[in-house]
N, CA and C atoms as a LAMMPS dump frame, in Angstrom:
ITEM: TIMESTEP
0
ITEM: NUMBER OF ATOMS
159
ITEM: BOX BOUNDS ff ff ff
-5.0000000000000000e+02 5.0000000000000000e+02
-5.0000000000000000e+02 5.0000000000000000e+02
-5.0000000000000000e+02 5.0000000000000000e+02
ITEM: ATOMS id mol type element x y z
1 1 1 N 321.756 382.188 471.535
2 1 2 C 323.073 382.48 472.015
3 1 3 C 322.973 383.651 472.985
4 2 1 N 323.716 383.586 474.072
5 2 2 C 323.697 384.68 475.035
6 2 3 C 325.061 385.371 475.089
7 3 1 N 325.043 386.637 475.43
8 3 2 C 326.242 387.47 475.499
9 3 3 C 327.133 386.98 476.648
10 4 1 N 328.43 386.773 476.409
11 4 2 C 329.311 386.293 477.468
12 4 3 C 329.597 387.346 478.547
13 5 1 N 329.263 388.603 478.298
14 5 2 C 329.503 389.656 479.285
15 5 3 C 328.29 389.869 480.185
16 6 1 N 327.11 390.099 479.579
17 6 2 C 325.932 390.43 480.389
18 6 3 C 324.883 389.325 480.451
19 7 1 N 324.974 388.336 479.552
20 7 2 C 324.05 387.217 479.575
21 7 3 C 322.767 387.428 478.779
22 8 1 N 322.575 388.628 478.198
23 8 2 C 321.372 388.87 477.393
24 8 3 C 321.446 388.086 476.092
25 9 1 N 320.284 387.803 475.525
26 9 2 C 320.221 387.103 474.242
27 9 3 C 320.794 387.988 473.139
28 10 1 N 321.534 387.374 472.238
29 10 2 C 322.114 388.095 471.107
30 10 3 C 321.174 387.927 469.927
31 11 1 N 320.58 389.032 469.497
32 11 2 C 319.631 388.995 468.396
33 11 3 C 320.295 389.301 467.069
34 12 1 N 319.508 389.214 466.016
35 12 2 C 320.01 389.479 464.662
36 12 3 C 320.49 390.921 464.506
37 13 1 N 319.876 391.863 465.23
38 13 2 C 320.272 393.266 465.111
39 13 3 C 321.681 393.531 465.634
40 14 1 N 322.209 392.628 466.435
41 14 2 C 323.556 392.776 467
42 14 3 C 324.561 391.868 466.301
43 15 1 N 324.275 391.45 465.085
44 15 2 C 325.128 390.497 464.376
45 15 3 C 326.559 391 464.217
46 16 1 N 326.748 392.311 464.049
47 16 2 C 328.109 392.811 463.843
48 16 3 C 328.939 392.802 465.127
49 17 1 N 328.308 392.589 466.276
50 17 2 C 329.034 392.535 467.546
51 17 3 C 329.175 391.125 468.103
52 18 1 N 328.706 390.113 467.379
53 18 2 C 328.75 388.744 467.877
54 18 3 C 330.124 388.365 468.359
55 19 1 N 330.26 387.681 469.439
56 19 2 C 329.237 386.994 470.229
57 19 3 C 328.586 387.884 471.284
58 20 1 N 328.812 389.201 471.2
59 20 2 C 328.272 390.125 472.191
60 20 3 C 326.943 390.701 471.725
61 21 1 N 326.171 391.24 472.667
62 21 2 C 324.852 391.775 472.332
63 21 3 C 324.916 393.227 471.9
64 22 1 N 326.024 393.906 472.184
65 22 2 C 326.121 395.325 471.858
66 22 3 C 327.578 395.76 471.782
67 23 1 N 327.78 396.98 471.293
68 23 2 C 329.123 397.548 471.241
69 23 3 C 329.67 397.716 472.657
70 24 1 N 328.796 398.084 473.591
71 24 2 C 329.212 398.262 474.982
72 24 3 C 329.844 396.986 475.533
73 25 1 N 329.193 395.852 475.344
74 25 2 C 329.73 394.583 475.852
75 25 3 C 331.004 394.184 475.111
76 26 1 N 331.069 394.466 473.807
77 26 2 C 332.283 394.188 473.051
78 26 3 C 333.437 395.034 473.579
79 27 1 N 333.17 396.302 473.899
80 27 2 C 334.209 397.188 474.436
81 27 3 C 334.655 396.759 475.831
82 28 1 N 333.727 396.277 476.631
83 28 2 C 334.09 395.769 477.961
84 28 3 C 335.051 394.596 477.82
85 29 1 N 334.75 393.684 476.902
86 29 2 C 335.617 392.527 476.675
87 29 3 C 336.997 392.966 476.187
88 30 1 N 337.042 393.904 475.252
89 30 2 C 338.321 394.413 474.746
90 30 3 C 339.125 395.037 475.88
91 31 1 N 338.475 395.81 476.724
92 31 2 C 339.153 396.414 477.869
93 31 3 C 339.747 395.371 478.809
94 32 1 N 339.043 394.29 479.003
95 32 2 C 339.566 393.215 479.86
96 32 3 C 340.818 392.592 479.258
97 33 1 N 340.836 392.412 477.927
98 33 2 C 342.039 391.887 477.262
99 33 3 C 343.186 392.882 477.394
100 34 1 N 342.91 394.163 477.163
101 34 2 C 343.96 395.178 477.224
102 34 3 C 344.518 395.356 478.634
103 35 1 N 343.686 395.14 479.65
104 35 2 C 344.139 395.217 481.047
105 35 3 C 344.778 393.918 481.522
106 36 1 N 344.861 392.939 480.614
107 36 2 C 345.425 391.622 480.905
108 36 3 C 344.646 390.878 481.982
109 37 1 N 343.314 391.124 482.029
110 37 2 C 342.462 390.361 482.938
111 37 3 C 342.291 388.933 482.447
112 38 1 N 342.376 388.749 481.127
113 38 2 C 342.342 387.417 480.528
114 38 3 C 343.773 387.043 480.171
115 39 1 N 344.117 385.787 480.356
116 39 2 C 345.441 385.322 479.979
117 39 3 C 345.335 383.945 479.353
118 40 1 N 346.169 383.712 478.387
119 40 2 C 346.241 382.412 477.747
120 40 3 C 347.498 381.747 478.258
121 41 1 N 347.318 380.635 478.958
122 41 2 C 348.458 379.936 479.54
123 41 3 C 349.193 379.171 478.449
124 42 1 N 350.498 379.248 478.496
125 42 2 C 351.307 378.537 477.517
126 42 3 C 352.385 377.723 478.21
127 43 1 N 352.981 376.787 477.487
128 43 2 C 354.03 375.945 478.048
129 43 3 C 355.271 376.75 478.422
130 44 1 N 355.585 377.778 477.657
131 44 2 C 356.777 378.574 477.905
132 44 3 C 356.702 379.347 479.207
133 45 1 N 355.508 379.651 479.675
134 45 2 C 355.36 380.436 480.901
135 45 3 C 355.988 379.749 482.108
136 46 1 N 355.91 378.454 482.175
137 46 2 C 356.43 377.729 483.328
138 46 3 C 357.85 377.215 483.114
139 47 1 N 358.242 376.994 481.875
140 47 2 C 359.521 376.359 481.588
141 47 3 C 360.72 377.279 481.747
142 48 1 N 360.597 378.538 481.376
143 48 2 C 361.737 379.447 481.384
144 48 3 C 361.508 380.568 482.381
145 49 1 N 362.469 380.762 483.295
146 49 2 C 362.341 381.919 484.188
147 49 3 C 362.603 383.205 483.396
148 50 1 N 362.048 384.29 483.863
149 50 2 C 362.259 385.573 483.178
150 50 3 C 363.69 386.038 483.365
151 51 1 N 364.243 386.554 482.292
152 51 2 C 365.598 387.1 482.349
153 51 3 C 365.522 388.612 482.478
154 52 1 N 366.365 389.208 483.323
155 52 2 C 366.362 390.678 483.424
156 52 3 C 366.855 391.304 482.133
157 53 1 N 366.354 392.483 481.819
158 53 2 C 366.764 393.186 480.592
159 53 3 C 368.101 393.831 480.734
């Protein structure tokens, strides 16, 4: 298995960070989620226009 961030092989010593090879790569992935670099598309996104608050 290879790390989805850097591509290095994930060894047994990094089992607690799977699917990442290290804490650094796990933190990079978390940062991308928190910055909304990743998005999960849903049906509601296209169906309803945003309403002002």
